[in-house]
C-alpha positions in Angstrom: -0.2 0.0 -0.1 1.1 3.4 -1.1 2.2 5.8 1.8 1.8 9.5 1.9 3.5 12.4 4.0 1.5 14.6 6.3 1.8 17.0 9.2 -0.5 16.4 12.1 -0.4 19.3 14.5 2.9 20.4 13.2 4.4 16.9 13.5 5.7 15.4 10.4 4.8 11.7 9.6 4.3 9.2 7.0 1.2 6.9 6.8 -0.7 4.6 4.7 -3.1 6.3 2.0 -6.3 6.1 2.9 -5.7 6.0 6.9 -8.7 7.9 8.6 -8.2 10.6 10.9 -9.8 8.8 13.5 -6.9 6.2 13.3 -4.1 9.2 13.6 -5.6 10.8 16.7 -6.5 7.9 18.7 -5.0 8.4 22.4 -4.4 12.4 21.6 -6.0 14.7 23.7 -6.9 18.3 22.4 -6.3 21.7 24.0 -6.9 21.8 27.7 -7.1 18.1 28.0 -10.3 18.0 25.7 -11.8 15.5 23.4 -11.0 15.6 19.9 -13.9 15.6 17.6 -12.6 16.6 14.1 -10.0 17.9 12.3 -8.9 20.8 9.7 -7.5 19.2 6.5 -5.8 21.3 4.2 -7.8 24.1 5.7 -11.3 22.3 5.5 -13.1 20.9 8.2 -13.4 17.1 8.1 -14.8 14.5 10.3 -12.9 12.0 12.2 -14.0 8.7 9.6 -12.3 11.0 6.5 -9.5 9.2 4.8 -6.3 11.1 4.0 -5.4 10.3 0.2 -3.0 13.0 -0.5 -0.3 14.7 1.3 -2.2 17.0 3.9 -1.5 19.6 6.7 -3.9 18.5 9.5 -5.0 20.3 12.5 -7.1 18.6 15.2 -10.4 20.3 16.4 -11.5 19.7 20.2 -13.9 21.1 22.3 -12.1 24.3 22.9 -13.1 25.4 19.6 -16.4 26.6 18.3 -16.5 24.0 15.5 -15.8 21.1 18.2 -18.4 22.5 20.5 -21.0 22.5 17.5 -19.9 18.8 16.2 -20.3 17.6 19.8 -23.8 19.2 20.5 -25.0 18.2 17.3 -24.0 14.4 17.9 -25.8 14.8 21.2 -28.6 15.8 19.8 -28.9 12.4 17.7 -28.4 10.5 21.0 -31.1 12.5 22.7 -33.5 11.9 19.6 -32.5 8.0 19.8 -33.4 8.0 23.5 -36.7 9.9 23.1 -37.8 7.7 20.1 -36.9 4.5 22.5 -38.8 5.6 25.4 -41.6 7.8 23.7 -42.0 6.1 20.5 -45.5 8.0 19.6 -43.8 11.3 20.3 -41.9 13.9 18.6 -38.7 15.7 19.9 -38.2 19.5 18.9 -35.3 21.7 19.4 -36.1 25.3 20.3 -33.4 27.5 21.4 -29.9 27.9 23.0 -29.9 28.4 26.7 -26.3 28.9 28.6 -25.9 25.5 29.7 -26.6 24.0 26.3 -29.8 23.5 24.1 -33.4 23.4 25.2 -36.0 21.0 23.6 -39.6 20.2 23.8 -41.6 17.0 23.2 -44.5 17.8 21.3 -47.8 17.8 23.2 -46.2 16.6 26.2 -45.2 18.2 29.5 -41.5 16.4 30.4 -41.1 15.5 34.2 -37.9 15.2 36.4 -38.8 11.1 36.0 -38.8 11.6 32.5 -35.2 13.3 32.1 -33.9 10.7 34.5 -35.0 7.8 32.3 -34.0 9.4 29.1 -30.4 10.0 30.5 -30.0 6.4 31.6 -31.2 5.5 28.1 -28.7 7.7 26.6 -25.9 6.4 28.9 -26.7 2.8 28.0 -26.4 3.9 23.9 -22.9 5.4 24.8 -21.8 2.4 26.4 -23.0 0.3 23.5 -20.8 2.6 21.0 -23.2 2.6 18.3 -21.8 4.1 15.0 -23.3 7.0 13.3 -23.3 5.7 9.5 -23.5 8.5 7.1 -24.6 8.2 3.4 -25.0 11.0 0.8 -27.9 11.0 -1.3 -29.5 13.4 -4.2 -31.4 16.2 -2.9 -34.5 15.1 -4.5 -34.2 11.5 -3.0 -33.7 13.1 0.4 -37.1 15.2 -0.2 -39.1 11.8 -1.2 -37.7 10.3 2.0 -38.9 13.0 4.1 -42.2 13.4 2.6 -42.7 9.6 2.8 -41.9 9.9 6.4 -44.4 12.7 7.1 -41.5 14.9 7.8 -43.0 18.2 6.0 -40.5 20.2 7.8 -37.5 18.7 6.5 -39.2 18.3 3.2 -39.7 22.3 2.9 -36.2 23.2 4.4 -34.4 21.3 1.4 -36.8 22.9 -1.5 -34.4 25.8 -2.2 -31.3 24.5 -1.0 -28.4 25.1 -3.3 -26.4 22.1 -3.2 -27.9 19.0 -5.3 -27.1 16.3 -2.3 -27.7 15.9 1.3 -25.9 13.7 4.1 -28.0 11.6 6.2 -26.9 10.0 9.5 -28.3 6.4 10.5 -28.2 5.6 14.3 -29.5 2.0 14.7 -33.1 2.1 13.4 -33.4 6.0 12.7 -32.0 8.0 10.0 -32.1 11.8 10.1 -30.3 14.8 8.6 -28.3 17.2 10.3 -26.9 20.8 9.3 -23.3 19.7 10.0 -20.8 17.3 10.9 -20.9 14.5 13.9 -18.5 12.5 15.8 -18.1 8.6 14.4 -19.8 6.8 17.4 -22.0 7.4 20.5 -18.8 6.2 22.6 -17.5 9.9 22.3 -20.5 11.2 24.2 -19.6 10.7 27.7 -19.7 14.4 28.9 -22.9 15.8 29.1 -26.3 16.2 31.0 -30.0 16.7 31.2 -32.6 18.7 33.0 -35.9 19.3 33.2 -37.1 22.7 32.5 -40.2 24.8 31.8 -41.8 21.4 30.9 -38.9 20.5 28.4 -35.4 19.0 28.6 -32.3 21.1 28.7 -29.5 19.3 27.0 -26.3 20.2 29.0 -23.0 20.5 27.0 -19.5 21.5 27.8 -18.3 25.1 26.8 -15.1 26.3 25.1 -13.7 28.0 28.1 -13.9 25.0 30.3 -14.6 22.1 27.7 -13.6 19.0 30.3 -16.4 19.9 32.8 -20.2 20.8 32.4 -21.2 24.2 33.4 -23.8 24.8 36.2 -25.3 28.4 35.1 -29.0 28.5 34.7 -31.3 30.4 32.4 -32.6 33.7 33.9 -36.6 33.1 33.7 -37.0 36.6 32.1 -34.6 35.4 29.0 -36.8 32.4 29.0 -39.9 34.4 28.7 -38.1 36.3 25.7 -37.5 32.9 23.7 -41.2 32.0 24.5 -42.4 35.4 23.2 -40.6 35.1 20.0 -41.8 31.4 19.5 -45.3 32.9 19.8 -44.7 35.4 17.3 -43.5 33.1 14.9 -46.7 30.9 15.5 -48.5 33.9 15.1 -46.9 34.4 11.6 -47.0 30.9 10.7 -43.1 30.4 10.2 -41.9 28.1 12.7 -39.2 26.7 10.0 -37.1 28.1 7.1 -39.5 26.5 4.3 -42.6 28.6 5.9 -40.6 31.8 5.9 -39.3 30.6 2.0 -42.9 30.2 1.2 -43.7 33.7 2.4 -41.4 35.0 -0.2 -42.6 32.7 -2.8 -46.3 33.6 -2.3 -45.3 37.5 -2.7 -46.3 38.1 1.0 -43.1 39.4 2.0 -43.8 43.1 2.1 -46.7 42.7 4.5 -44.7 40.1 6.6 -42.0 42.8 7.0 -44.5 45.4 8.6 -45.7 42.8 10.9 -42.3 41.9 12.0 -41.3 45.6 12.6 -44.7 46.2 14.1 -43.9 43.7 17.0 -40.8 45.3 17.7 -42.4 48.6 18.0 -45.0 47.4 20.3 -42.5 45.5 22.7 -40.5 48.5 22.9 -43.9 50.8 23.8 -44.2 48.2 26.4 -40.9 48.7 28.0 -41.5 52.4 27.7 -44.4 52.1 29.7 -42.8 50.1 32.3 -40.2 52.9 32.7 -42.9 55.6 32.8 -45.0 53.6 35.2 -42.1 52.9 37.4 -40.9 56.6 37.5 -37.5 55.3 36.4 -34.9 58.0 35.5 -31.8 56.2 34.7 -32.2 53.5 32.0 -29.3 51.1 31.3 -29.1 49.3 28.2 -26.7 46.6 27.4 -26.3 43.4 25.2 -23.6 41.5 23.1 -22.3 42.5 20.0 -24.4 43.4 17.2 -27.4 43.2 19.2 -29.0 46.7 17.7 -28.1 48.5 21.1 -27.6 51.8 19.6 -31.0 51.9 17.3 -33.0 50.3 20.5 -31.8 53.1 22.6 -33.1 55.9 20.1 -36.7 53.8 19.6 -36.9 53.7 23.1 -36.3 57.4 23.6 -39.1 58.3 20.8 -41.5 56.1 22.8 -40.4 57.8 26.2 -41.1 61.2 24.4 -44.8 59.6 23.2 -45.2 59.4 27.1 -44.0 62.9 28.0 -40.6 61.9 29.0 -37.6 64.0 27.4 -34.7 61.6 27.5 -30.9 62.1 27.0 -28.9 59.4 25.2 -25.4 58.5 26.5 -22.8 56.1 25.6 -20.5 54.6 28.2 -17.8 54.5 25.6 -17.4 58.2 25.9 -16.2 57.8 29.5 -13.2 55.4 28.3 -10.1 56.3 30.3 -7.2 57.5 28.1 -5.3 55.0 26.1 -2.3 55.0 28.4 -4.4 54.3 31.4 -6.4 51.2 29.5 -5.8 48.0 30.9 -4.5 45.5 28.5 -5.4 42.0 27.6 -3.5 38.9 27.5 -1.8 39.9 24.1 -1.1 43.1 25.4 -3.5 45.6 23.5 -5.7 47.7 24.8 -8.8 45.9 26.4 -11.8 48.1 26.0 -14.1 45.4 27.0 -12.5 45.8 30.7 -14.9 47.6 33.0 -11.5 49.2 34.3 -11.5 51.0 30.9 -14.1 52.9 32.0 -13.5 56.3 34.6 -16.1 55.0 37.0 -15.8 57.8 39.2 -16.4 60.5 36.6 -19.5 58.7 35.1 -21.1 58.2 38.3 -20.2 61.9 39.2 -21.8 62.9 35.9 -25.0 60.9 36.1 -25.8 62.1 39.7 -25.3 65.8 38.8 -27.7 65.3 35.8 -30.0 63.5 38.2 -29.9 66.7 40.4 -30.8 69.0 37.4 -27.3 70.4 37.0 -25.5 70.9 33.8 -22.8 68.5 32.7 -19.9 68.9 30.2 -20.2 65.7 28.4 -17.0 64.0 27.1 -16.2 62.4 23.6 -13.7 59.5 23.5 -11.6 59.7 20.5 -10.6 56.0 19.3 -8.1 57.7 16.8 -6.0 59.5 19.3 -7.0 57.4 22.4 -7.9 60.6 24.2 -11.0 61.7 25.9 -12.1 65.3 24.3 -14.4 68.1 25.5 -15.8 69.6 22.6 -18.3 72.3 24.3 -21.3 70.0 24.5 -23.1 70.7 27.6 -26.4 68.8 28.8 -28.9 69.2 31.5 -31.8 66.7 32.3 -35.2 68.5 32.1 -37.7 68.1 35.1 -39.0 64.5 34.9 -36.5 63.6 32.1 -34.7 60.1 32.1 -31.2 59.2 30.8 -30.7 56.4 28.6 -27.2 54.8 29.0 -26.2 52.1 26.5 -22.9 50.1 26.7 -21.8 46.5 27.3 -21.2 46.9 31.1 -24.6 48.7 31.8 -25.9 46.1 33.6 -22.8 45.4 35.7 -23.9 47.1 39.2 -20.2 48.4 39.6 -20.7 50.7 36.8 -23.2 52.6 38.7 -22.3 51.9 42.2 -22.5 55.5 43.0 -26.3 56.0 41.8 -29.4 55.2 43.7 -30.7 51.8 42.6 -34.1 53.1 42.9 -33.7 55.5 40.0 -32.5 52.4 37.7 -34.2 50.4 35.1 -32.0 47.7 33.3 -32.7 46.3 29.7 -30.8 43.3 28.3 -31.1 43.4 24.6 -29.8 40.3 22.2 -30.7 38.9 18.9 -32.4 35.8 20.0 -33.5 33.2 17.1 -36.0 30.6 17.9 -37.2 29.8 14.2 -35.7 26.6 13.0 -34.5 24.9 9.9 -36.4 22.2 10.9 -37.7 20.4 14.2 -33.8 19.0 14.8 -31.7 22.1 13.3 -32.2 25.3 15.0 -30.5 28.5 13.7 -27.8 29.6 16.2 -28.1 33.1 17.6 -24.6 33.9 17.3 -24.4 33.2 13.7 -27.1 35.7 13.2 -24.9 38.4 15.3 -21.7 37.3 13.5 -23.5 38.1 10.0 -24.8 41.5 11.3 -21.3 42.4 12.4 -19.6 41.2 9.5 -21.7 43.3 7.2 -21.5 46.4 9.4 -17.7 46.1 9.9 -17.4 46.1 5.9 -19.8 48.9 5.1 -18.8 51.4 7.9 -15.8 50.5 9.9 -12.9 49.3 7.3 -12.9 45.9 8.7 -12.8 43.0 5.9 -15.1 39.5 6.6 -12.0 37.9 7.2 -10.9 40.1 10.1 -14.2 40.2 11.6 -14.3 36.4 11.9 -10.8 36.2 13.2 -11.9 38.8 15.9 -15.1 36.9 16.9 -14.0 34.5 19.2 -12.1 37.3 21.2 -15.6 39.2 21.2 -17.2 36.1 22.4 -14.9 35.8 25.4 -15.5 39.2 26.2 -19.3 38.8 26.0 -19.0 35.7 28.4 -16.8 37.6 31.0 -18.9 41.2 30.8 -22.2 40.8 29.8 -23.8 37.4 30.0 -23.3 37.0 34.0 -25.4 40.1 34.6 -28.5 39.0 32.3 -30.4 38.3 35.6 -30.0 41.9 36.4 -32.4 43.0 34.0 -35.8 44.6 34.5 -36.9 43.8 31.1 -35.4 42.0 27.9 -35.7 42.6 24.2 -35.1 40.2 21.4 -33.8 42.3 18.4 -33.7 39.7 15.9 -36.3 40.3 13.0 -37.9 36.9 11.8 -37.3 37.9 8.0 -33.6 39.2 8.3 -31.8 36.5 7.2 -33.6 37.0 3.7 -31.9 40.3 3.5 -28.4 39.4 5.1 -27.9 36.5 2.6 -27.6 39.6 -0.2 -25.1 41.3 1.8 -23.2 38.5 3.3 -22.8 35.9 0.5 -20.0 38.3 -1.5 -17.9 38.7 1.6 -17.9 35.2 2.5 -17.2 34.2 -0.9 -14.2 36.4 -1.3 -12.8 34.4 1.6 -10.0 31.8 -0.4 -9.0 28.4 0.4 -5.6 29.7 1.6 -7.0 32.0 4.5 -7.5 30.5 7.8 -11.2 31.9 7.9 -12.2 29.5 4.8 -13.8 26.7 6.8 -16.1 29.1 8.8 -16.9 31.1 5.8 -17.9 27.9 3.9 -19.8 26.9 7.0 -21.8 30.1 6.9 -22.5 30.3 3.2 -23.9 26.5 3.7 -26.1 28.1 6.4 -27.5 30.7 4.2 -28.2 28.5 1.4 -31.4 27.3 2.9 -32.8 30.8 2.8 -34.3 32.7 -0.4 -32.9 36.1 -1.0 -34.9 39.3 -1.0 -33.8 42.8 -1.4 -33.8 45.6 1.4 -36.2 48.0 0.1 -39.1 47.2 2.2 -37.1 47.6 5.4 -38.2 50.9 7.3 -35.5 53.5 8.2 -35.9 53.0 11.8 -35.4 49.3 11.7 -32.9 47.8 14.1 -31.4 46.1 10.9 -30.5 49.1 9.3 -27.8 49.8 11.9 -26.1 47.0 10.1 -27.0 47.4 6.5 -27.3 51.4 6.5 -29.9 53.6 5.7 -31.2 54.4 9.1 -33.1 57.6 10.1 -31.0 57.6 13.4 -27.5 58.3 11.8 
């Protein structure tokens, strides 16, 4: 048998042609001692069952990597589907949304109990111990659609109608066959680290996280955030678009203009409700925080308008303008200025100015110059009108330390994020982080002089900052707002595809670009013409009336 040369994590070796990656990495550990679940071969991600047929450069993918977590979570999902199939053969499991510990599922028309979860986890452990293979087969897309229609799986049938590839990969696990958006581990024996919990009449599948890939997280989902997911799910049901296929049908039937108007109206109604809460509670300091590309700036402006409708004259302030000067900014592990650290904010001046405004005093407002790294005072002086309110937007706004010098009785805290609950089909969800990444990629390219490869490259660091500085304070919120729009991926596709397609195979970001292109292939494409100028989506695409 002929032999080929390769590099595995920088180590040179020679192996027989056709050797599978799984055989090459057997006995190896990934970073932080985590499980290896895939590999990048010549800059393309591959399953561990992939045979090496030519000279290759291989880098392992483990649970300290976003791709690794996705593969592991997807494989666990198939394990849970099988357990539900075995114990509840007449019931259907459906994925709902992500939670901080993993993924939330429901069993259709059934309220899950703690006893049910214990039985399911026991069955999953048995299947892991038996080490069942996940057997993959590739079929033409029309054949796959016929299979799903025959099974009564109309959600999958619809999802594949406009898909731009002519084939589909199906996976078989014992007596069930299913379709998944993405790769899997070779067998159930890999899936030893997970947990199950009964929550809100459903199931939380608990999976390890990138920052600590060898242990399960113990954080819980704030009830308010769960309520946001439920509210969004109800909106989807109202609009009749529980999956991508249904959304594409709206476009196909020429109803997208009305659909956009209704989606935007649901946003406006929620913002008005939050404004009413603020007025009824007589709050004067309104704090808005959320992860990158949530639409905080546009939300703050629209909230200000709703407050004015209620007779409240607000002032809009960004925490960024209170950054300390560059030479005082803390540095991150790479020695670069860490603007996501709370210590990058002049907390003393910020609290001093906010209290002065509450007392009716005039304040000289600073502006932070990101080019010079200096705080500037350009003559802007502001005063809060009687009965007015201050709207403060920034990533640290929910951190109690930011406003430690302000009376809690004056504060109203809002958490905002782009949360998706619509699915590709019943077993494949749309990741919230992918939506935010695509939003940011478009905005960075249009307005910040940053290309798509650079946005993708910096995204892991952005996510780490969110885990550290934003997500731990979700529970501080008095209200939560979901900034995602049910139709927006139809529009985003036209902006994102050219950016992603420009990432060539020799770039480190190629694998991630291909994954996002594959994701967008499920959606039809529409122009941005019907999007109103006050839409949160305009913050990322341009044409906002608030600029």
